[in-house]
N, C-alpha and C positions, 0 to 999 in steps of 0.2 A: 503493500500500499504506499504510494508515494503521494506525498500531500503538498500541492503548490501553496507555499506559503508568500503573500503579497505582503511588501512591506507597507508598514503602517504609515499614515499621514498624521502629523501633530500639530496642534496652532500653538504658537507662541504669542502670548497677548501680554502688551506693556500698557498700563494706565498712563496716559499722558494730560488728562484733564479731570478737575475735580468735579465730584458730584454736587457741590453747594449749588444750591437754586435751581437742581436738577428735580423732575417729577419723582414721586415715591417709585413707579415704575422702573424707570431707569436705574434708581438706587439699589432696587431688588434685582435686577438683572446684574448690576456690576457686582454685588454682594455675591449671588448664585455661580459667578463666573470666578470667584476667589480673589476679587480685586477690593481694594479699599482705600489705599492711598497712593498717590501722584507718584511714579516708578516703580509701583509694585509690579512683577512679572510671574506668570502663571504659564504651564505648557500643559496643554489638555487635549485629547485625543479627539480627532476630527470627526464629529458626528453631526446629523442633520439638526439636533437639538441645540450643540454648542454654535454651530453655524447661523441658527436663528437668534440666538441671544446676539452673539458677534454683531450681525446686521442691525441689531437696536439701538447698538452702542458704537457703531463703527468709528464715530466723530468724536469719542472719547478713549479710543485706545490704537495702539500701533499694532497692527497684524503681522505675523511670519509664519510661512507654513514649510514645515519641515518634512523631510522624507526618512524612513528609517527608524531605527531605534534610539528613542529619546527618554529620558529621564522623565516621567511625570510628575505634576505638582499640582496641587489643589484638590477639593474635597472630592470631586467627580473621578479622580483617579484612583481613589481608594476602592471604589465599587467593581472594581474589575474582576 
């Protein structure tokens, strides 16, 4: 049994803007992504749920996509 293993894609997020003055919904999304302070950085698995959250706050984060094995950080990575 040979299994073709595809390289996983990950998203590295770095918060660049503050949540001060933003709606409660956007604050909750940032908290869900594991971001809280300017400069904080998280590496998350690339899933449709994460992509949707990033789409909501794309103006407040810097996004980098990486291929291959990457050490995950953040609360969502613990559920693997």
